[in-house]
Backbone as numpy.savetxt, mean C-alpha at the origin, in Angstrom:
# Nx Ny Nz CAx CAy CAz Cx Cy Cz
-20.16 -3.68 -10.46 -19.27 -2.98 -9.57 -18.75 -1.73 -10.28
-18.87 -0.60 -9.58 -18.43 0.65 -10.19 -16.91 0.78 -10.10
-16.39 1.72 -10.86 -14.95 1.96 -10.89 -14.46 2.37 -9.50
-15.21 3.22 -8.80 -14.77 3.66 -7.47 -14.79 2.50 -6.47
-15.76 1.58 -6.60 -15.78 0.40 -5.73 -14.56 -0.47 -6.00
-14.22 -0.60 -7.27 -13.07 -1.41 -7.66 -11.78 -0.81 -7.10
-11.64 0.50 -7.23 -10.44 1.18 -6.72 -10.40 1.07 -5.21
-11.53 1.27 -4.56 -11.59 1.17 -3.10 -11.19 -0.21 -2.60
-11.63 -1.23 -3.29 -11.27 -2.60 -2.92 -9.79 -2.85 -3.09
-9.24 -2.36 -4.17 -7.81 -2.52 -4.44 -6.99 -1.77 -3.38
-7.42 -0.56 -3.04 -6.73 0.24 -2.04 -6.76 -0.47 -0.68
-7.91 -1.02 -0.31 -8.01 -1.75 0.96 -7.06 -2.95 0.98
-6.98 -3.66 -0.13 -6.09 -4.82 -0.22 -4.64 -4.39 -0.08
-4.29 -3.30 -0.73 -2.91 -2.81 -0.66 -2.55 -2.38 0.76
-3.47 -1.71 1.42 -3.22 -1.28 2.81 -3.11 -2.46 3.74
-3.94 -3.47 3.52 -3.89 -4.67 4.35 -2.55 -5.38 4.16
-2.11 -5.49 2.91 -0.83 -6.14 2.63 0.32 -5.34 3.25
0.25 -4.02 3.19 1.29 -3.18 3.80 1.35 -3.43 5.31
0.21 -3.55 5.94 0.17 -3.81 7.38 0.75 -5.19 7.69
0.43 -6.18 6.85 0.98 -7.52 7.04 2.50 -7.50 6.92
3.02 -6.74 5.96 4.46 -6.64 5.78 5.12 -5.97 6.98
4.49 -4.93 7.52 5.03 -4.26 8.72 5.10 -5.24 9.89
4.04 -6.02 10.05 4.02 -7.00 11.15 5.08 -8.07 10.95
5.25 -8.52 9.72 6.28 -9.52 9.42 7.67 -8.95 9.70
7.87 -7.68 9.38 9.16 -7.03 9.63 9.48 -7.00 11.12
8.46 -6.86 11.94 8.67 -6.83 13.39 9.02 -8.22 13.94
8.56 -9.26 13.27 8.77 -10.63 13.75 10.10 -11.23 13.28
10.63 -10.76 12.17 11.82 -11.38 11.59 13.07 -11.00 12.41
14.01 -11.92 12.49 15.23 -11.70 13.28 16.34 -11.02 12.48
16.31 -11.15 11.18 17.36 -10.59 10.32 17.10 -9.10 10.08
18.01 -8.23 10.52 17.81 -6.78 10.35 17.66 -6.34 8.89
18.39 -6.98 7.99 18.30 -6.63 6.57 16.93 -7.00 6.01
16.45 -8.17 6.39 15.12 -8.61 5.93 14.04 -7.70 6.51
14.19 -7.32 7.75 13.24 -6.41 8.39 13.21 -5.07 7.65
14.37 -4.56 7.32 14.48 -3.30 6.59 13.81 -3.42 5.22
14.06 -4.53 4.54 13.48 -4.76 3.21 11.95 -4.81 3.29
11.43 -5.51 4.28 9.97 -5.62 4.43 9.34 -4.27 4.77
10.00 -3.51 5.64 9.48 -2.19 6.00 9.46 -1.26 4.79
10.50 -1.32 3.98 10.56 -0.48 2.78 9.46 -0.88 1.79
9.25 -2.18 1.63 8.20 -2.65 0.74 6.82 -2.20 1.24
6.62 -2.26 2.56 5.36 -1.82 3.15 5.16 -0.33 2.93
6.23 0.45 3.08 6.15 1.90 2.88 5.76 2.23 1.44
6.39 1.56 0.49 6.07 1.81 -0.93 4.63 1.42 -1.24
4.18 0.32 -0.70 2.81 -0.14 -0.93 1.81 0.85 -0.32
2.12 1.36 0.86 1.26 2.35 1.51 1.17 3.62 0.65
2.31 4.08 0.15 2.32 5.27 -0.70 1.50 5.04 -1.97
1.66 3.87 -2.56 0.91 3.55 -3.77 -0.59 3.53 -3.48
-0.97 2.98 -2.35 -2.40 2.93 -2.00 -2.95 4.34 -1.80
-2.15 5.22 -1.21 -2.58 6.60 -1.02 -2.75 7.30 -2.35
-1.84 7.04 -3.29 -1.96 7.64 -4.63 -3.22 7.15 -5.33
-3.45 5.86 -5.29 -4.63 5.30 -5.97 -5.91 5.82 -5.33
-5.90 5.96 -4.02 -7.06 6.47 -3.31 -7.36 7.90 -3.74
-6.31 8.71 -3.82 -6.48 10.11 -4.23 -6.95 10.19 -5.69
-6.40 9.36 -6.55 -6.81 9.38 -7.96 -8.25 8.92 -8.08
-8.64 7.92 -7.29 -10.00 7.41 -7.34 -11.03 8.41 -6.86
-10.61 9.28 -5.95 -11.55 10.29 -5.44 -11.53 11.55 -6.28
-10.65 11.59 -7.28 -10.59 12.76 -8.16 -9.74 13.89 -7.61
-8.99 13.64 -6.53 -8.16 14.69 -5.94 -6.95 15.04 -6.81
-6.35 14.03 -7.42 -5.15 14.26 -8.24 -5.27 13.47 -9.52
-4.45 13.81 -10.45 -4.39 13.08 -11.71 -3.00 12.54 -11.88
-2.85 11.36 -12.49 -1.51 10.81 -12.68 -0.69 11.71 -13.59
0.60 11.78 -13.31 1.49 12.58 -14.14 1.74 11.86 -15.46
1.85 12.63 -16.51 2.10 12.02 -17.83 3.46 12.39 -18.31
């Protein structure tokens, strides 16, 4: 498995988990829990976008 395949798989998993968290946030009755889940999903989505961009060579991580 190449490095780009590995990154692509990880990115897909992260996006899937973010979507699951968004759906869970919609189902929960507690507004605070819903907010927490939505924020976690947003951070995961952002992280997946960063990894995707780094994997494609668009950006480099800051040092």
